[in-house]
ROVOKOL-999632 format. One line per 2 residues: for each residue x, z, y of N, C-alpha, C, O. Coordinates in nm, 4 decimals. Atoms other than C-alpha are relative to their C-alpha. Last residue first. Example, Ala and Ser with C-alpha at 12.3 -4.5 7.8 and 13.67 -1.06 7.14 Angstrom:
2
-0.0820,-0.0060,-0.1190,1.3670,0.7140,-0.1060,-0.0770,0.0730,0.1090,-0.0261,0.0899,0.2198; 0.0890,0.0000,-0.1190,1.2300,0.7800,-0.4500,0.0900,0.0000,0.1200,0.1936,0.0665,0.1181
***
This chain:
188
-0.0686,0.1235,0.0374,6.3319,6.2758,1.4024,-0.1503,-0.0960,-0.0217,-0.1437,-0.2142,-0.0554; 0.0968,0.0135,0.1249,6.1810,6.6264,1.5709,0.0518,-0.1530,-0.0062,0.0662,-0.2099,0.1020
-0.0540,-0.0791,0.0650,6.3641,6.7538,1.8818,-0.0188,-0.0254,-0.1584,0.0365,0.0466,-0.2416; 0.0765,-0.0574,0.0921,6.3083,6.5043,2.1189,0.0394,0.0497,-0.0979,0.1320,-0.0148,-0.1472
0.0826,0.0888,0.0806,6.5035,6.2732,2.3069,-0.0832,0.0553,-0.0370,-0.1823,-0.0155,-0.0188; 0.0487,0.1194,-0.0703,6.6029,6.5021,2.5927,-0.1182,-0.0997,-0.0449,-0.2261,-0.1341,0.0035
0.1120,-0.0305,-0.0834,6.6305,6.7984,2.3983,-0.0497,-0.0962,0.0481,-0.1686,-0.1185,0.0253; 0.0991,-0.0229,0.1108,6.8925,6.6300,2.1636,-0.0963,0.0507,0.0582,-0.1905,-0.0072,0.0043
0.0538,0.1507,0.0636,7.0576,6.4906,2.4853,-0.1270,0.0294,-0.0885,-0.2430,-0.0061,-0.0677; 0.1175,0.0646,-0.1287,7.0641,6.8497,2.6397,-0.0284,-0.1527,-0.0811,-0.1406,-0.1832,-0.1218
0.1319,-0.0454,0.0238,7.2480,6.9520,2.3040,-0.1395,-0.0386,0.1097,-0.2597,-0.0577,0.0909; 0.0186,0.0475,0.1013,7.5556,6.7083,2.3133,-0.1934,0.0600,-0.0405,-0.2884,0.0011,-0.0920
0.0133,0.1569,-0.0207,7.6016,6.8037,2.6788,-0.0858,-0.0606,-0.1236,-0.1943,-0.1147,-0.1022; 0.0910,-0.0110,-0.1302,7.6227,7.1859,2.6364,-0.0517,-0.1507,-0.0119,-0.1586,-0.1664,-0.0708
0.1256,-0.0190,0.0973,7.8445,7.0753,2.3004,-0.1172,0.0400,0.0799,-0.2229,0.0149,0.0220; 0.0384,0.0952,0.0900,8.0537,6.8934,2.5610,-0.1048,0.0416,-0.1114,-0.1967,-0.0329,-0.1453
0.0404,0.1324,-0.0965,8.0938,7.1841,2.7878,-0.0890,-0.1110,-0.0565,-0.2098,-0.1242,-0.0367; 0.1510,-0.0300,-0.0098,8.1478,7.4202,2.5102,-0.0716,-0.0870,0.0964,-0.1844,-0.1320,0.0766
0.0643,-0.0055,0.1352,8.4759,7.2016,2.4302,-0.1807,0.0483,0.0195,-0.2788,-0.0220,-0.0049; 0.0518,0.1402,0.0441,8.5666,7.2134,2.7968,-0.0856,-0.0436,-0.1260,-0.1965,-0.0965,-0.1176
0.0668,0.0371,-0.1297,8.5113,7.5727,2.8544,-0.0482,-0.1205,-0.0288,-0.1632,-0.1542,-0.0572; 0.1457,-0.0392,0.0691,8.7117,7.6700,2.5408,-0.0919,-0.0408,0.0930,-0.1779,-0.0756,0.0121
0.0575,0.0967,0.1168,8.9835,7.4209,2.6642,-0.1141,0.0594,-0.0844,-0.1835,-0.0053,-0.1629; 0.0445,0.1562,-0.0379,8.9930,7.5858,2.9988,-0.0241,-0.0755,-0.1043,-0.1171,-0.1558,-0.0957
0.1303,-0.0115,-0.0527,8.9978,7.9515,2.8893,-0.0108,-0.1567,0.0347,-0.1178,-0.2045,-0.0029; 0.1253,-0.0382,0.0987,9.2601,7.8857,2.6213,-0.1398,0.0025,0.0496,-0.2399,-0.0269,-0.0156
0.0052,0.1260,0.0597,9.4878,7.6954,2.9001,-0.0974,-0.0254,-0.0976,-0.1596,-0.1287,-0.1222; 0.0782,0.0719,-0.0753,9.4420,7.9741,3.1796,-0.0641,-0.1314,-0.0965,-0.1690,-0.1930,-0.0775
0.1606,-0.0474,-0.0579,9.5210,8.2326,2.9332,-0.0916,-0.1187,0.0511,-0.2030,-0.1507,0.0098; 0.1110,0.0257,0.1436,9.8182,8.0726,2.7542,-0.1464,0.0178,0.0793,-0.2400,-0.0620,0.0852
-0.0146,0.1326,-0.0212,9.9463,8.0426,3.1955,-0.0540,-0.0174,-0.1605,-0.1394,-0.1055,-0.1701; 0.1310,0.0962,-0.0711,9.8628,8.3882,3.2091,-0.0330,-0.1000,-0.0147,-0.1540,-0.1227,-0.0153
-0.0114,0.0847,-0.1400,10.0756,8.5115,2.9276,-0.0875,-0.0675,0.0648,-0.1628,-0.1509,0.0145; 0.0017,0.1268,0.0000,9.8835,8.7491,2.6769,0.0508,-0.0818,0.1362,-0.0116,-0.0824,0.2423
-0.1040,0.0564,-0.1158,9.9427,9.0952,2.6063,0.0097,-0.1753,-0.0218,0.0703,-0.2364,-0.1099; -0.0966,-0.1035,-0.0053,9.7550,9.2071,2.2371,0.1134,-0.0664,0.1166,0.2162,-0.1210,0.0766
-0.1676,0.0364,-0.0083,9.4677,9.0011,2.2058,0.0996,0.1310,0.0457,0.0619,0.2381,0.0934; -0.1256,-0.0787,0.0951,9.1243,9.1900,2.1363,0.1328,-0.0372,-0.0027,0.2123,0.0347,-0.0632
0.0065,-0.1276,-0.0620,8.9222,9.0363,2.4160,0.0714,0.1343,-0.0896,0.1029,0.2490,-0.0579; -0.0552,0.0035,-0.1077,9.0427,8.6769,2.3615,-0.0116,0.1981,0.0106,0.0848,0.2709,0.0344
-0.1254,-0.0079,0.0067,8.9671,8.7211,1.9723,0.0841,0.0229,0.1525,0.1892,0.0869,0.1557; -0.0323,-0.1096,0.0923,8.6222,8.8769,2.0416,0.1197,-0.0240,-0.0139,0.1858,0.0761,0.0135
0.0040,-0.0988,-0.0704,8.5363,8.5638,2.3032,0.0587,0.1405,-0.0652,0.1284,0.1962,0.0196; -0.0946,0.0104,-0.0688,8.6659,8.2926,2.1072,0.0055,0.1571,0.1280,0.0978,0.2150,0.1853
-0.0618,0.0699,0.0158,8.4339,8.3798,1.8317,0.1418,-0.0034,0.0768,0.2425,0.0502,0.0306; -0.0035,-0.1180,0.0657,8.1489,8.4555,1.9941,0.1465,0.0483,-0.0475,0.1918,0.1448,0.0140
0.0160,-0.0981,-0.1026,8.1542,8.1681,2.2154,0.0367,0.1154,-0.0516,0.1250,0.1746,0.0104; -0.1621,0.0230,-0.0544,8.2821,7.9434,1.8602,0.0002,0.1189,0.1668,0.1017,0.1843,0.1907
-0.1173,-0.0042,0.0949,7.9391,8.0830,1.7013,0.1646,0.0333,0.0649,0.2343,0.1344,0.0735; 0.0254,-0.1724,-0.0059,7.7218,8.0785,2.0291,0.0956,0.0544,-0.1138,0.1671,0.1509,-0.0870
-0.0602,-0.0414,-0.1125,7.8246,7.7030,2.0623,-0.0030,0.1365,0.0102,0.0847,0.1871,0.0802; -0.1386,0.0130,0.0219,7.8245,7.6173,1.6912,0.0354,0.0499,0.1569,0.1488,0.0919,0.1798
-0.0759,-0.0867,0.0791,7.4721,7.7405,1.6568,0.1405,-0.0200,0.0165,0.2015,0.0808,-0.0191; -0.0074,-0.1352,-0.0316,7.3668,7.5561,1.9538,0.0363,0.1217,-0.0803,0.0681,0.2288,-0.0287
-0.0722,-0.0515,-0.1297,7.4587,7.2751,1.8520,0.0620,0.1042,0.0333,0.1764,0.1494,0.0367; -0.0815,-0.0630,-0.0213,7.3887,7.2298,1.5098,0.0501,0.0934,0.1173,0.1076,0.2020,0.1240
-0.1002,-0.0030,-0.1078,7.1027,7.0433,1.4576,0.0416,0.1597,0.0207,-0.0242,0.2635,0.0262; -0.1288,0.0838,0.0522,6.9269,6.9257,1.1057,0.0860,0.0342,0.1577,0.1760,-0.0477,0.1762
-0.0789,0.0883,0.1144,6.6070,7.0034,1.2222,0.1178,-0.0413,0.0374,0.1501,-0.1052,0.1375; -0.1347,0.0735,-0.0043,6.5401,7.1704,1.6006,0.1040,-0.0161,-0.1608,0.2222,0.0123,-0.1801
0.0071,0.1324,-0.0934,6.1881,7.3110,1.6321,0.1343,-0.0912,0.0178,0.1325,-0.1868,0.0954; 0.1788,0.0403,0.0511,6.1743,7.5692,1.3500,0.0121,-0.1312,0.0701,0.0127,-0.2369,0.0070
-0.0005,0.0798,0.1212,6.5698,7.6401,1.4113,-0.1270,-0.0665,-0.0428,-0.1205,-0.1642,-0.1174; 0.0624,0.0893,0.0254,6.4699,7.7799,1.7734,0.0550,-0.1094,-0.1359,0.0470,-0.2313,-0.1209
0.1226,0.0202,-0.0435,6.4989,8.1475,1.6702,-0.0489,-0.1331,0.0309,-0.1617,-0.1546,-0.0136; 0.0963,-0.0694,0.1194,6.7958,8.1206,1.4604,-0.1547,-0.0161,0.0648,-0.2396,-0.0874,0.0113
0.0412,0.0882,0.0785,6.9696,7.9144,1.7596,-0.1157,0.0026,-0.1304,-0.1994,-0.0798,-0.1670; 0.1196,0.1127,0.0286,6.8457,8.1776,1.9601,0.0269,-0.1341,-0.0237,-0.0466,-0.2202,0.0246
0.0711,-0.0916,0.0388,7.0499,8.4658,1.7941,-0.1179,-0.1367,0.0114,-0.1933,-0.1862,-0.0724; 0.0266,0.0217,0.1195,7.3488,8.2351,1.8138,-0.1104,0.0352,-0.0366,-0.1405,-0.0218,-0.1415
0.0144,0.1682,0.0016,7.3224,8.1665,2.1817,-0.0227,-0.0005,-0.1222,-0.1125,-0.0778,-0.1557; 0.1092,0.0768,-0.0557,7.2905,8.5416,2.2579,-0.0383,-0.1395,-0.0633,-0.1538,-0.1670,-0.0959
0.0960,-0.0789,0.0936,7.5740,8.6354,2.0161,-0.1534,-0.0386,0.0462,-0.2383,-0.0809,-0.0323; -0.0226,0.0304,0.0995,7.7997,8.3860,2.2254,-0.1322,0.0381,-0.1120,-0.2065,-0.0407,-0.1706
0.0412,0.1201,-0.0021,7.6800,8.5163,2.5405,-0.0244,-0.0946,-0.1529,-0.1307,-0.1437,-0.1909; 0.1743,-0.0202,-0.0343,7.7941,8.8346,2.4498,-0.0966,-0.1081,-0.0061,-0.1876,-0.1133,-0.0888
0.0582,-0.0503,0.1456,8.1331,8.7094,2.2877,-0.1778,0.0615,0.0267,-0.2761,0.0541,-0.0471; -0.0059,0.0979,0.1311,8.2075,8.4944,2.5915,-0.0827,0.0376,-0.1275,-0.1746,-0.0224,-0.1831
0.1186,0.1347,-0.0699,8.1281,8.7373,2.8469,-0.0181,-0.1000,-0.0991,-0.1276,-0.1286,-0.1475; 0.1068,-0.0721,-0.0046,8.3342,9.0002,2.6661,-0.0929,-0.0783,0.0451,-0.1986,-0.0763,-0.0178
0.0107,-0.0105,0.1847,8.6302,8.7767,2.6141,-0.1649,0.0875,-0.0177,-0.2380,0.0604,-0.1129; 0.0595,0.1225,0.0393,8.5854,8.6631,2.9963,0.0156,0.0098,-0.1566,-0.0166,-0.0852,-0.2279
0.1422,0.0277,-0.0540,8.6156,9.0289,3.1275,-0.0595,-0.1141,-0.0730,-0.1743,-0.1061,-0.1166; 0.0698,-0.0913,0.1036,8.9290,9.1137,2.8571,-0.1725,-0.0402,0.0700,-0.2724,-0.0503,-0.0012
0.0454,0.0530,0.1225,9.0619,8.7774,3.0184,-0.0503,0.1147,-0.0932,-0.0800,0.0816,-0.2080; 0.1023,0.1293,0.0021,9.0141,8.9448,3.3554,-0.0070,-0.0466,-0.1590,-0.1070,-0.0169,-0.2243
0.2006,0.0029,-0.0605,9.1382,9.2674,3.2977,-0.0731,-0.0873,-0.0099,-0.1789,-0.0841,-0.0729; 0.0297,-0.0944,0.0618,9.4778,9.1589,3.1431,-0.1525,0.0197,0.0005,-0.2463,-0.0303,-0.0615
0.0087,0.1034,0.0854,9.5615,8.9236,3.4265,-0.0958,0.0603,-0.1328,-0.2121,0.0203,-0.1385; -0.1255,0.0763,0.0462,9.4983,9.2134,3.6423,-0.0383,-0.1033,-0.0943,-0.1532,-0.1158,-0.1368
0.0128,0.0486,0.1632,9.1561,9.3474,3.8645,0.1399,-0.1115,-0.0583,0.1646,-0.2188,-0.0033; -0.1477,-0.0551,0.0908,9.2680,9.5328,4.1470,0.0096,-0.0760,-0.1170,0.1034,-0.0801,-0.1967
-0.0943,0.0065,-0.0747,8.9220,9.5059,4.3125,0.1304,0.0489,-0.1267,0.1377,0.1276,-0.2211; -0.0713,-0.1615,-0.0164,8.6684,9.4212,4.0725,0.0837,0.0060,0.0701,0.1346,-0.1061,0.0666
-0.0120,-0.0289,-0.1593,8.5210,9.0519,4.1616,0.0701,0.1372,0.0009,0.1200,0.1769,0.1063; -0.1252,0.0690,-0.0646,8.5647,8.9540,3.8126,0.0544,0.0663,0.1031,0.1684,0.1110,0.1157
-0.1298,-0.0778,0.0682,8.2874,9.2347,3.6998,0.1249,-0.0800,0.0545,0.2083,-0.0089,0.1106; -0.0217,-0.1187,-0.1262,8.0443,9.0719,3.9823,0.1422,0.0587,-0.1013,0.2557,0.0691,-0.0546
-0.0617,0.0675,-0.1254,8.0953,8.7141,3.7464,0.0512,0.1341,0.1099,0.1578,0.1420,0.1709; -0.1528,0.0075,0.0244,8.0716,8.9093,3.4335,0.0687,-0.0556,0.1146,0.1880,-0.0442,0.1427
-0.0326,-0.1575,0.0069,7.6909,9.0457,3.5440,0.1684,-0.0301,-0.0321,0.2408,0.0623,0.0049; -0.0522,-0.0549,-0.1260,7.6171,8.6940,3.6279,0.0942,0.1395,0.0229,0.1798,0.1719,0.1053
-0.1087,0.0559,-0.0415,7.7046,8.5673,3.2829,0.0018,0.0347,0.1717,0.1027,0.0295,0.2420; -0.1194,-0.0731,0.0417,7.5624,8.8271,3.1287,0.0819,-0.0905,0.0462,0.2027,-0.0737,0.0298
-0.0576,-0.1190,-0.0486,7.2389,8.7505,3.3026,0.1060,0.0474,-0.0490,0.1224,0.1629,-0.0100; -0.0489,0.0160,-0.1791,7.2402,8.3702,3.2286,0.0357,0.1297,0.0704,0.1267,0.1355,0.1531
-0.1777,-0.0202,-0.0123,7.3200,8.4852,2.8602,0.0012,-0.0896,0.1676,0.0972,-0.1271,0.2350; -0.0992,-0.1020,0.0186,6.9886,8.6749,2.8546,0.1393,-0.0444,0.0362,0.2256,0.0270,0.0873
0.0123,-0.0929,-0.1010,6.7750,8.3824,3.0263,0.0989,0.1022,0.0019,0.1664,0.1259,0.1022; -0.0426,0.0907,-0.0638,6.9044,8.1118,2.7417,-0.0257,0.1048,0.1520,0.0674,0.0967,0.2322
-0.1743,-0.0112,0.0223,6.8323,8.3701,2.4660,0.0682,-0.0702,0.1446,0.1698,-0.0128,0.1840; -0.0659,-0.1483,-0.0485,6.4745,8.4421,2.6120,0.1553,-0.0021,-0.0021,0.2331,0.0506,0.0774
-0.0675,-0.0325,-0.1403,6.3682,8.0833,2.6988,0.0873,0.1193,0.0139,0.1681,0.1464,0.1028; -0.0952,0.1448,0.0139,6.2305,7.9196,2.3422,0.1281,0.0483,0.1008,0.2465,0.0203,0.0823
-0.0578,-0.0224,0.1133,6.0400,8.2496,2.2471,0.1402,-0.0962,0.0120,0.2474,-0.0876,-0.0479; -0.1176,-0.1253,0.0203,5.9298,8.2795,2.5883,0.0848,-0.0248,-0.0947,0.2034,-0.0234,-0.0620
-0.0125,-0.0580,0.1331,5.7655,7.9507,2.6517,0.1120,0.0730,-0.0517,0.2233,0.0365,-0.0895; 0.1747,-0.0155,0.0728,5.7902,7.8083,2.9670,0.0524,0.0149,-0.1488,0.1512,-0.0305,-0.2066
-0.0050,0.0933,0.0735,6.1351,7.5686,3.1240,-0.1641,0.0768,-0.0601,-0.2618,0.0040,-0.0780; 0.0706,0.0963,-0.0093,6.1190,7.6758,3.4283,-0.0489,-0.0933,-0.0918,-0.1132,-0.1970,-0.0758
0.1503,-0.0688,-0.0693,6.1732,8.0305,3.4051,-0.0617,-0.1057,-0.0160,-0.1789,-0.1004,-0.0532; 0.0812,-0.0897,0.1380,6.4694,7.9592,3.1260,-0.1287,0.0081,0.0927,-0.2311,0.0236,0.0261
0.0365,0.0609,0.1490,6.6113,7.6802,3.3155,-0.1042,0.0730,-0.0508,-0.2142,0.0310,-0.0867; 0.0647,0.0407,-0.0710,6.6439,7.9042,3.6683,-0.0385,-0.0915,-0.1317,-0.1573,-0.0701,-0.1558
0.1487,-0.0507,-0.0200,6.7788,8.1719,3.4190,-0.1152,-0.0821,0.0859,-0.2312,-0.0409,0.0841; 0.0622,-0.0225,0.1277,7.0467,7.9363,3.2887,-0.1334,0.0793,0.0636,-0.2435,0.0245,0.0597
0.0217,0.1207,0.0912,7.1526,7.7759,3.5938,-0.0991,0.0251,-0.0934,-0.2072,-0.0328,-0.1037; 0.0927,0.0396,-0.0580,7.1570,8.0956,3.7676,-0.0735,-0.1140,-0.0406,-0.1957,-0.1281,-0.0363
0.0905,-0.1072,0.0004,7.4035,8.2493,3.5354,-0.1506,-0.0534,0.0594,-0.2524,-0.0336,-0.0068; 0.0589,0.0269,0.1322,7.5764,7.9108,3.5235,-0.1262,0.1050,-0.0231,-0.2378,0.0739,-0.0645
0.0751,0.1154,0.0022,7.6173,7.9353,3.9000,-0.0970,-0.0331,-0.1799,-0.2100,-0.0694,-0.2126; 0.0765,0.0181,-0.0681,7.7467,8.2943,3.9035,-0.0897,-0.1191,-0.0235,-0.2027,-0.0953,-0.0662
0.1086,-0.0959,0.0817,7.9667,8.2556,3.6183,-0.1328,0.0290,0.0724,-0.2347,0.0283,0.0033; 0.0314,0.0484,0.1442,8.1323,7.9742,3.7503,-0.1135,0.0942,-0.0630,-0.2250,0.0692,-0.1089
0.1103,0.0670,-0.0213,8.1686,8.1414,4.1223,-0.0546,-0.0817,-0.0987,-0.1640,-0.1286,-0.0671; 0.1492,-0.0563,-0.0889,8.3033,8.4236,3.9789,-0.1019,-0.0931,0.0034,-0.2103,-0.0936,-0.0549
0.0737,-0.0660,0.1290,8.5474,8.2508,3.7301,-0.1310,0.0564,0.0590,-0.2446,0.0429,0.0136; 0.0797,0.1256,0.0492,8.6692,8.0104,4.0616,-0.1084,0.0960,-0.1435,-0.2272,0.0708,-0.1634
0.1008,0.0356,-0.1268,8.7152,8.3571,4.2698,-0.0690,-0.1286,-0.1206,-0.1860,-0.1306,-0.1591; 0.1157,-0.1068,-0.0480,8.9145,8.5149,3.9954,-0.1108,-0.0919,0.0784,-0.2180,-0.1117,0.0212
0.0801,0.0040,0.0964,9.1281,8.1957,3.8937,-0.0954,0.1032,0.0165,-0.2057,0.0624,-0.0199; 0.0699,0.1327,0.0205,9.2188,8.1470,4.2377,-0.0529,0.0106,-0.1157,-0.1707,-0.0250,-0.1111
0.0643,0.0064,-0.1191,9.3423,8.5341,4.2764,-0.1303,-0.1119,0.0520,-0.2349,-0.0936,0.1144; 0.1229,-0.0545,0.0370,9.5146,8.5077,3.9676,-0.0925,0.0012,0.1348,-0.1601,-0.1013,0.1265
-0.0291,-0.1734,-0.0332,9.7536,8.2548,4.0966,-0.1821,0.0505,-0.0727,-0.2901,-0.0054,-0.0922; -0.1207,-0.1120,-0.0345,9.8408,7.9079,3.9523,-0.0010,0.1643,0.0424,0.0828,0.2505,0.0161
-0.0418,-0.1302,0.1082,9.5405,7.8315,3.7512,0.1621,0.0269,0.0850,0.2415,0.1126,0.0463; -0.0225,-0.1482,-0.0099,9.3350,7.7319,4.0543,0.1161,0.0697,-0.1034,0.1519,0.1873,-0.0986
0.0137,-0.0675,-0.1226,9.3674,7.3670,4.0514,0.0172,0.1246,0.0186,0.1252,0.1520,0.0711; -0.0768,0.1054,-0.1215,9.4612,7.1808,3.7496,-0.0001,0.0374,0.0879,0.1058,0.0036,0.1407
-0.1055,0.0451,0.0788,9.3200,7.4000,3.4442,0.1327,-0.0582,0.1019,0.2546,-0.0448,0.0906; -0.0305,-0.1394,0.0418,9.0705,7.6295,3.6177,0.1413,-0.0698,-0.0554,0.2436,-0.0012,-0.0553
-0.0672,-0.1095,-0.0979,8.9246,7.3259,3.7895,0.0897,0.0692,-0.0053,0.1681,0.0687,0.0897; -0.0875,0.0987,-0.0892,8.9002,7.0859,3.4955,0.0554,0.1058,0.0997,0.1669,0.1576,0.0927
-0.1184,0.0514,0.0853,8.7507,7.3697,3.2591,0.1161,-0.0781,0.0905,0.2328,-0.0406,0.1014; -0.0765,-0.1500,-0.0022,8.5127,7.4647,3.5457,0.1587,-0.0176,-0.0606,0.2680,-0.0105,-0.0043
-0.0334,0.0070,-0.1591,8.4061,7.1124,3.6159,0.0602,0.1242,0.0017,0.1470,0.1466,0.0861; -0.0863,0.1204,-0.0262,8.3036,7.0607,3.2146,0.1209,-0.0008,0.1313,0.2338,-0.0488,0.1208
-0.1130,-0.0313,0.0798,8.1504,7.4045,3.1777,0.0963,-0.1131,0.0091,0.2155,-0.0830,0.0150; -0.0773,-0.0929,-0.0480,7.9185,7.2887,3.4881,0.1158,0.0666,-0.0706,0.2091,0.1076,-0.0016
-0.0890,0.0277,-0.0996,7.8711,7.0126,3.3450,0.0890,0.0673,0.0725,0.2060,0.0503,0.1067; -0.1413,0.0709,0.0468,7.7709,7.1341,3.0438,0.0672,-0.0533,0.0844,0.1872,-0.0700,0.0622
-0.0851,-0.0808,0.0867,7.5260,7.3630,3.1901,0.1578,-0.0417,-0.0307,0.2687,0.0056,-0.0057; -0.0649,-0.0486,-0.1030,7.3547,7.0898,3.3768,0.1403,0.1233,-0.0152,0.2491,0.1302,0.0418
-0.1407,0.0942,-0.0388,7.2985,6.9297,3.0826,0.0536,0.0439,0.1120,0.1709,0.0141,0.1347; -0.0985,0.0343,0.0900,7.1184,7.2438,2.9709,0.1331,-0.0819,-0.0128,0.2458,-0.0627,-0.0583
-0.0887,-0.1264,-0.0045,6.9112,7.2962,3.2685,0.1339,-0.0030,-0.0873,0.2465,0.0083,-0.0389; -0.0779,0.0172,-0.1269,6.8182,6.9372,3.2708,0.0890,0.0858,0.0261,0.2045,0.0674,0.0644
-0.1132,0.1065,-0.0062,6.7120,6.9623,2.9159,0.0849,-0.0071,0.0989,0.2062,-0.0126,0.0781; -0.0937,-0.0775,-0.0144,6.4486,7.2738,2.9564,0.1685,-0.0944,-0.0099,0.2773,-0.0444,0.0185
0.0392,-0.0235,-0.1372,6.1356,7.0885,3.0116,0.1257,0.0363,0.0418,0.1627,0.0148,0.1573; -0.0266,0.1618,-0.0758,6.2235,6.9226,2.6331,-0.0357,0.0746,0.2149,-0.0319,-0.0160,0.2982
-0.1255,0.0613,-0.0053,6.2549,7.2515,2.5067,0.0318,-0.1242,0.0581,0.1386,-0.1653,0.1035; -0.0922,-0.0960,-0.0993,5.9191,7.3610,2.6562,0.1768,-0.0630,-0.0092,0.2462,-0.1056,0.0830
0.0089,0.0031,-0.1264,5.7361,7.0693,2.5215,0.0957,0.0418,0.0931,0.1580,-0.0158,0.1823; -0.1030,0.1116,-0.0766,5.8855,7.1068,2.2049,0.0207,-0.0398,0.1191,0.1277,-0.0733,0.1699
-0.1638,-0.0699,0.0161,5.7788,7.4809,2.1464,0.0549,-0.1432,0.0240,0.1587,-0.1469,0.0902; -0.0280,-0.0808,-0.0573,5.4249,7.3676,2.2605,0.1376,0.0236,0.0103,0.1970,0.0237,0.1181
0.0193,0.1284,-0.1057,5.3866,7.0432,2.0049,0.0538,0.0862,0.1779,0.1152,0.0218,0.2630; -0.0942,0.1042,0.0588,5.5079,7.2948,1.7275,0.0103,-0.0877,0.1211,0.1195,-0.1217,0.1665
-0.0997,-0.1311,-0.0173,5.2555,7.5757,1.8560,0.1301,-0.0762,0.0136,0.2087,-0.0433,0.1025; 0.0303,-0.0246,-0.1188,4.9585,7.2901,1.8488,0.1341,0.0971,0.0668,0.1554,0.1007,0.1879
-0.0442,0.0974,-0.0734,5.1020,7.1539,1.5104,0.0243,0.0231,0.1585,0.1224,-0.0155,0.2220; -0.1135,-0.0044,0.0171,5.0451,7.5346,1.3792,0.0624,-0.1566,0.0600,0.1725,-0.1445,0.1136
-0.0610,-0.0915,-0.0705,4.7186,7.5583,1.5379,0.1455,-0.0062,0.0266,0.2036,0.0016,0.1349; 0.0064,0.0621,-0.1209,4.5732,7.2311,1.4041,0.1086,0.1303,0.1109,0.1822,0.1034,0.2058
0.0809,-0.0556,-0.0989,4.7280,7.3978,1.0756,-0.0428,-0.0652,0.1181,0.0632,-0.1076,0.1644; -0.0301,-0.0554,-0.1128,4.9841,7.2074,0.8619,-0.1624,0.0310,0.0634,-0.2528,-0.0519,0.0527
***
């Protein structure tokens, strides 16, 4: 390994280490959203819409802030793109006259596009994250969930809320595992 390659590896490891707090905060946001949507706001469409819009905006801002503060363009591009997608989805959720079906479509497209960005980021970061599967799993699970939700044919609102809460809880746990990995270092 040349000195340039070692320097590059150290730079990328440092970049990812500097992003751990944003990844952990994303995990906590996903967990809090799962709890709130399931136990607090699941009774009404306006409540779920407002909660998803606030969550999407917060997730987007944390993702973009983590990407900007993390440094290193190759390590942060996927996180920034996922943040932009979350902010756009939050805006679309506030569209007047949105129905349960329309909200499910917005959430499905949001999850699928985010998942695609996260899955591509996992391949980009694979060089620096040996034997780590969490970002790949987050991306794949989000993409599959999003496509399935967007293509569903008429879903009961309560089933939608339960699926959304379960999805965000699982993804939140995976984000926390990834943050732990970033925090303790990427190579054994």
